C-alpha positions in Angstrom: -34.4 -51.0 85.4 -35.6 -51.2 89.1 -34.9 -53.8 91.6 -38.6 -54.5 92.4 -41.9 -54.2 91.0 -44.0 -53.6 93.9 -43.3 -51.0 97.2 -43.9 -52.3 100.1 -46.9 -50.7 100.7 -47.8 -52.6 98.0 -46.7 -56.1 99.3 -48.5 -54.4 103.3 -51.8 -53.9 101.1 -51.5 -57.9 99.3 -50.8 -59.2 103.2 -53.5 -57.6 104.8 -56.3 -58.4 102.0 -55.1 -62.6 102.6 -55.1 -62.3 106.1 -59.2 -60.5 105.3 -59.9 -63.8 102.9 -58.4 -66.5 105.4 -60.4 -64.5 108.2 -63.9 -64.7 105.8 -63.4 -68.0 104.6 -63.5 -69.5 107.5 -59.3 -70.0 109.2 -59.4 -69.7 112.7 -55.8 -68.0 112.3 -53.6 -67.6 109.6 -50.0 -66.0 108.8 -48.8 -64.7 105.1 -46.1 -64.2 103.8 -45.5 -61.7 100.7 -42.6 -61.1 98.6 -40.4 -60.3 95.8 -36.5 -60.8 94.4 -34.3 -60.2 91.4 -30.9 -60.8 90.9 -28.3 -61.0 88.1 -25.5 -63.9 87.8 -22.5 -63.1 85.3 -19.8 -66.0 84.8 -16.6 -65.5 82.6 -14.2 -68.3 82.4 -10.9 -68.2 79.9 -12.2 -64.7 79.3 -15.3 -66.2 77.4 -18.5 -65.0 79.1 -20.1 -68.9 80.3 -23.4 -67.0 81.6 -25.7 -64.1 81.9 -29.2 -65.0 84.1 -31.4 -62.2 84.7 -34.2 -63.6 87.5 -37.4 -61.9 88.7 -39.9 -63.8 90.8 -42.1 -62.8 93.7 -45.1 -65.1 95.3 -47.4 -65.0 98.2 -47.3 -68.0 100.7 -50.2 -68.7 103.1 -50.6 -70.7 106.5 -54.2 -71.4 107.5 -55.8 -72.4 110.9 -58.3 -74.4 111.7 -58.1 -74.5 115.5 -55.3 -77.4 115.7 -55.6 -78.0 112.2 -52.7 -76.3 109.9 -52.9 -76.2 106.1 -50.4 -74.3 104.1 -50.1 -73.2 100.6 -48.3 -70.5 98.0 -48.3 -69.0 94.7 -46.9 -66.5 92.5 -50.2 -64.5 90.9 -50.7 -61.4 93.0 -54.7 -61.1 91.5 -57.7 -61.2 94.1 -59.2 -64.7 92.6 -55.2 -65.9 92.9 -55.4 -64.9 96.4 -58.5 -66.5 97.5 -57.8 -69.8 95.8 -54.7 -69.6 96.8 -56.3 -69.3 100.8 -58.8 -71.8 100.0 -56.3 -74.2 98.5 -54.4 -73.9 102.2 -57.8 -74.3 104.4 -58.5 -77.4 101.9 -55.2 -79.0 103.1 -56.5 -78.0 106.7 -59.7 -80.0 106.5 -57.7 -83.0 106.3 -55.0 -82.7 108.4 -54.5 -84.5 111.6 -54.7 -82.0 114.4 -51.2 -81.6 116.2 -52.0 -80.1 120.4 -48.7 -78.0 119.9 -49.7 -76.3 116.3 -50.6 -72.6 116.4 -49.6 -69.1 116.3 -46.7 -67.3 118.4 -47.3 -66.0 121.7 -48.6 -62.7 121.3 -47.0 -61.1 124.2 -43.7 -61.9 122.0 -44.5 -60.1 118.7 -42.0 -57.7 117.5 -43.1 -54.4 118.7 -39.7 -52.4 117.9 -38.2 -52.2 114.8 -34.8 -50.7 113.7 -32.8 -49.7 110.3 -30.5 -52.3 110.4 -28.8 -51.2 107.0 -29.9 -54.1 104.9 -30.9 -52.4 102.1 -27.9 -51.2 99.8 -28.6 -51.1 96.1 -26.0 -51.1 93.6 -26.5 -50.1 89.8 -24.1 -52.9 88.4 -25.1 -53.3 84.9 -24.3 -56.5 82.7 -21.2 -55.0 80.5 -20.0 -53.7 84.7 -20.4 -57.0 85.8 -18.5 -58.8 82.7 -15.4 -56.5 83.5 -15.2 -57.2 87.0 -15.3 -60.9 86.4 -12.9 -61.1 84.1 -10.2 -59.0 86.5 -11.0 -61.4 89.3 -10.2 -64.5 86.8 -7.6 -63.1 85.3 -5.4 -61.7 88.8 -5.7 -65.5 89.6 -4.3 -67.0 86.2 -1.8 -64.0 86.9 -0.6 -65.8 89.9 1.6 -68.0 89.1 2.3 -69.8 85.1 1.2 -73.5 87.0 -2.3 -71.8 86.9 -3.1 -73.3 82.7 -7.0 -73.3 83.8 -9.8 -72.0 85.5 -13.6 -72.9 86.5 -14.4 -69.5 86.4 -14.9 -65.9 87.8 -18.5 -65.0 88.7 -20.5 -62.2 89.9 -23.2 -62.5 91.9 -25.8 -59.4 93.3 -29.4 -60.0 94.3 -32.2 -57.7 96.2 -35.4 -59.2 98.3 -38.2 -57.4 100.0 -41.1 -59.3 101.7 -43.8 -58.6 104.1 -44.6 -60.9 106.8 -48.2 -60.6 108.7 -50.6 -62.8 110.7 -53.8 -62.6 111.9 -53.2 -61.2 115.9 -52.7 -57.7 114.2 -49.0 -58.2 113.3 -46.9 -56.6 110.6 -43.9 -56.2 109.7 -41.6 -56.1 106.1 -37.8 -56.0 105.6 -35.7 -55.1 101.8 -31.7 -57.0 101.7 -29.4 -57.3 98.6 -26.7 -59.5 99.2 -23.5 -59.9 96.2 -20.3 -61.6 95.8 -17.6 -62.1 93.7 -15.9 -65.6 93.6 -13.1 -67.0 91.2 -12.4 -71.2 91.1 -8.8 -71.8 89.1 -6.8 -74.8 88.5 -2.8 -75.8 88.7 -1.0 -78.4 87.4 2.6 -79.4 87.3 4.0 -82.9 87.5 2.8 -84.4 90.8 -0.7 -83.4 89.5 -4.2 -81.1 89.0 -5.5 -79.4 91.9 -8.4 -76.3 92.2 -9.4 -74.0 95.0 -11.3 -71.1 94.8 -12.1 -68.0 97.0 -14.9 -65.6 97.3 -16.0 -62.0 98.4 -20.0 -61.6 99.6 -21.5 -58.3 101.5 -24.7 -56.4 101.6 -23.3 -53.3 100.4 -20.9 -53.4 97.3 -18.3 -50.6 99.2 -17.6 -54.2 102.1 -16.6 -56.9 98.6 -12.9 -57.5 98.5 -11.9 -55.8 95.4 -12.0 -58.8 92.5 -8.7 -58.4 92.0 -8.0 -59.5 95.3 -9.9 -62.3 95.5 -8.6 -63.9 92.2 -5.4 -63.4 93.7 -6.3 -65.7 96.8 -7.3 -68.2 94.5 -4.8 -68.2 92.7 -2.3 -69.1 95.6 -4.6 -70.8 97.3 -4.8 -73.5 94.2 -0.5 -73.1 93.8 -0.3 -73.5 97.2 -1.4 -77.3 97.4 0.7 -79.1 94.6 3.0 -81.7 95.3 0.1 -82.6 98.1 1.0 -86.0 99.1 -0.8 -88.5 102.0 -0.4 -88.8 105.4 0.9 -91.8 107.8 -2.3 -93.2 109.6 -2.4 -91.6 113.0 -3.7 -89.3 116.1 -2.8 -85.7 115.2 -3.7 -82.0 116.3 -5.5 -81.2 114.0 -6.4 -76.7 112.9 -9.7 -76.1 111.1 -8.7 -72.9 108.7 -11.2 -70.2 109.7 -13.0 -70.8 106.0 -14.0 -74.7 107.2 -14.3 -74.3 111.2 -17.8 -72.4 110.3 -19.5 -76.5 109.6 -18.2 -76.9 113.0 -20.3 -74.9 114.6 -22.9 -75.3 111.9 -23.2 -78.5 113.4 -23.9 -77.3 116.7 -26.5 -75.0 115.3 -28.3 -78.4 113.7 -28.0 -80.0 116.9 -29.0 -77.7 119.5 -32.4 -76.7 117.3 -35.7 -77.4 117.6 -36.8 -80.1 115.2 -33.3 -82.2 116.8 -33.9 -82.0 120.3 -38.4 -82.9 120.0 -37.2 -85.6 117.6 -34.4 -87.0 119.8 -31.8 -87.3 117.3 -29.0 -85.2 118.7 -26.1 -86.0 120.2 -27.1 -83.0 122.8 -30.6 -83.3 124.1 -31.4 -82.3 127.0 -27.1 -80.3 126.9 -29.0 -76.9 128.4 -26.5 -76.1 131.7 -24.2 -78.9 130.2 -20.4 -78.1 129.6 -20.7 -78.8 125.4 -17.5 -76.9 124.5 -14.0 -76.6 125.7 -14.1 -73.7 128.3 -12.2 -71.4 125.9 -15.8 -71.8 123.5 -18.3 -68.9 123.8 -20.9 -68.1 121.5 -23.3 -65.3 121.5 -26.0 -64.2 118.9 -26.7 -61.2 117.5 -29.5 -60.4 115.5 -28.9 -56.7 115.5 -25.8 -56.7 113.4 -25.7 -53.4 110.9 -25.6 -55.2 107.3 -25.4 -58.7 109.1 -26.2 -62.0 106.8 -28.7 -63.3 109.2 -29.8 -60.0 111.1 -33.5 -59.3 111.4 -35.5 -57.4 114.9 -38.1 -60.5 114.1 -37.9 -64.3 113.5 -41.1 -65.9 111.3 -43.2 -65.4 113.2 -42.8 -62.1 114.2 -41.8 -63.6 117.4 -38.8 -60.6 118.2 -35.1 -61.4 118.4 -32.8 -60.8 121.4 -29.4 -60.8 121.4 -28.3 -63.1 124.6 -24.9 -65.6 124.8 -25.8 -68.8 123.8 -22.7 -70.7 125.1 -20.8 -69.2 127.9 -17.3 -70.7 128.3 -18.0 -73.7 127.1 -21.6 -74.1 129.3 -25.7 -74.7 126.9 -26.8 -71.5 127.5 -29.3 -72.1 125.3 -31.2 -73.5 122.5 -32.4 -72.0 118.9 -36.8 -72.3 119.0 -39.3 -71.9 117.3 -43.1 -71.8 119.1 -44.1 -75.1 117.6 -40.2 -76.9 118.9 -41.0 -75.0 122.3 -44.3 -76.4 123.0 -43.2 -80.0 121.9 -40.1 -79.6 124.0 -42.2 -77.5 127.1 -40.1 -73.8 126.6 -40.5 -70.5 125.8 -39.1 -70.2 122.0 -36.2 -68.3 121.4 -37.1 -66.3 118.5 -35.7 -68.4 116.1 -38.4 -69.4 113.6 -36.5 -69.8 110.3 -32.3 -70.3 112.0 -30.4 -68.4 114.3 -29.6 -64.9 113.8 -25.8 -64.0 113.2 -23.3 -65.8 115.6 -19.9 -64.9 117.2 -17.5 -67.2 118.3 -14.6 -65.2 120.8 -11.3 -65.2 119.6 -8.9 -66.4 122.1 -5.7 -66.2 120.4 -4.1 -63.9 117.4 -4.2 -66.3 114.1 -1.4 -66.3 113.3 -0.3 -67.7 116.5 -2.4 -71.4 116.2 0.7 -72.8 113.8 3.4 -72.1 116.8 0.7 -73.3 119.4 -0.9 -76.8 117.1 3.5 -77.5 117.0 2.7 -81.0 114.7 -0.1 -81.8 113.6 -2.5 -80.9 110.1 -3.8 -78.3 108.7 -7.6 -78.7 107.5 -8.1 -76.0 104.2 -11.3 -78.7 102.2 -13.8 -80.7 104.0 -15.6 -83.6 101.3 -18.6 -85.7 102.1 -21.1 -85.4 104.7 -19.9 -88.6 107.3 -21.3 -86.9 110.1 -24.1 -88.9 112.4 -26.4 -86.4 114.3 -27.4 -88.4 116.8 -24.4 -90.3 117.4 -21.9 -87.0 116.9 -19.8 -89.3 115.1 -17.6 -87.7 112.7 -16.2 -89.1 109.3 -15.1 -86.3 106.3 -12.6 -86.2 103.8 -10.2 -83.7 104.2 -7.0 -82.0 102.3 -4.9 -79.2 103.9 -1.0 -79.0 105.5 0.9 -81.0 107.4 2.5 -78.7 110.1 5.5 -79.6 112.1 7.6 -77.0 115.0 4.5 -75.1 114.1 5.8 -74.2 110.2 4.4 -76.0 106.9 6.2 -78.2 105.8 4.0 -79.4 102.1 0.5 -80.2 101.4 -1.8 -82.7 101.9 -4.8 -85.0 100.0 -6.7 -88.3 100.4 -7.1 -88.5 104.0 -10.2 -89.1 106.4 -10.4 -87.2 109.5 -12.5 -88.8 112.2 -13.7 -88.1 115.8 -17.4 -87.7 117.5 -18.8 -84.0 117.6 -18.7 -84.3 121.1 -15.3 -84.8 122.1 -14.1 -82.6 119.2 -15.8 -79.6 121.3 -14.3 -80.7 124.3 -11.1 -80.5 123.3 -10.5 -77.4 121.2 -7.8 -75.6 122.7 -7.8 -72.5 120.9 -10.1 -70.1 118.6 -9.0 -67.5 116.5 -9.5 -64.1 115.6 -9.7 -64.2 111.4 -13.1 -65.0 111.1 -14.4 -64.4 107.9 -16.7 -60.8 106.8 -18.5 -63.4 104.8 -20.7 -65.2 106.6 -23.0 -64.9 109.4 -20.9 -67.4 111.5 -18.8 -65.5 112.1 -15.5 -67.8 113.9 -12.5 -68.1 113.2 -9.8 -70.9 113.3 -10.3 -74.1 115.5 -7.7 -75.7 116.8 -8.7 -79.3 118.3 -6.2 -81.2 121.0 -6.1 -84.3 119.1 -8.0 -86.3 115.9 -8.2 -89.5 113.8 -6.1 -89.2 110.7 -6.8 -91.4 108.5 -4.4 -91.9 105.3 -1.2 -94.9 104.0 
């Protein structure tokens, strides 16, 4: 079965058709996105097939302007009548929407004109039968790690493909086609100390870039077994090392704090941080929209604005925000080509990851975070955690049922080192992060 029902040229024609209808119906400006996607999810638990899901969807999303009044509507029907009705619905909404002086399309001078091939589309003809075998291989490898692994949350193999076209009434039209694949497993181990669960996964644009299913399963099994015998810690202030798999969340909080809507609403602890030291001097973060096979690669953003590679944090100092046209106008600034979010982010490593336990000496290695105790206005941070207690650079025992707390502004300033073990399966490439000290609440 083909991944797509419509060719790119057909989607382009549909987008042009919508733009023409909007003009005929009196819209002063229009944006349209036409998209199609398909995917398959296969889950196996204890060697039995648990779910077989297949999805195929399509949609057209229309935004129209009547001067500074804006309306939006969408449909999954591509028929001429449905397209006309969708535009009509968007215009009806715009008529009853208050004018917003900051509303409108992107600056036409900023629209993308160069469309490099970013190598995002890699079709994989994976049958249901082969996907089931991959999932079984993954789960069996996890269960085989240790006899104390006696249960499973299952293994899943997912595939997806998407194709889309974005166009606007300024004459811009751009398209993209991409794939994404993943394999994951989660298992449960038990001994006299109780039960523990952990998981692992791999994700990539191309099947050839995925970790082997058996390797994913083994990692899931090893991560689960090492948590057996977990204890609580004595409350105190300790150095904290965030494993790469959870360090990414620290960068995610920073992205939220320096993104348009948080800034113009003043709901961020990093308002007016441009040109200010936000991180420790050892931290440099770059954004690269042109990474081949990147999860957040793109020559243009959700408004058609050309993207650029840039340094967002230079030796701790904030050099730029993440803005679309609307938030940029609200702030009296220029768009950064980030309507739709940031592109691939890279946090430059400072140390070999294997040296970070030794650099920490005695402290807490965090491998899992729980809950969402983060106040983005103040930066206050408090989350449940699990991981390992480390003494003299050597892991001593697993820990659980603890809370780590601090303030993100201070935590960022207290970063001592960044490892070189960034995960391939993310658009935020950051290794393990060592923070000088945080409050750890336990017994």
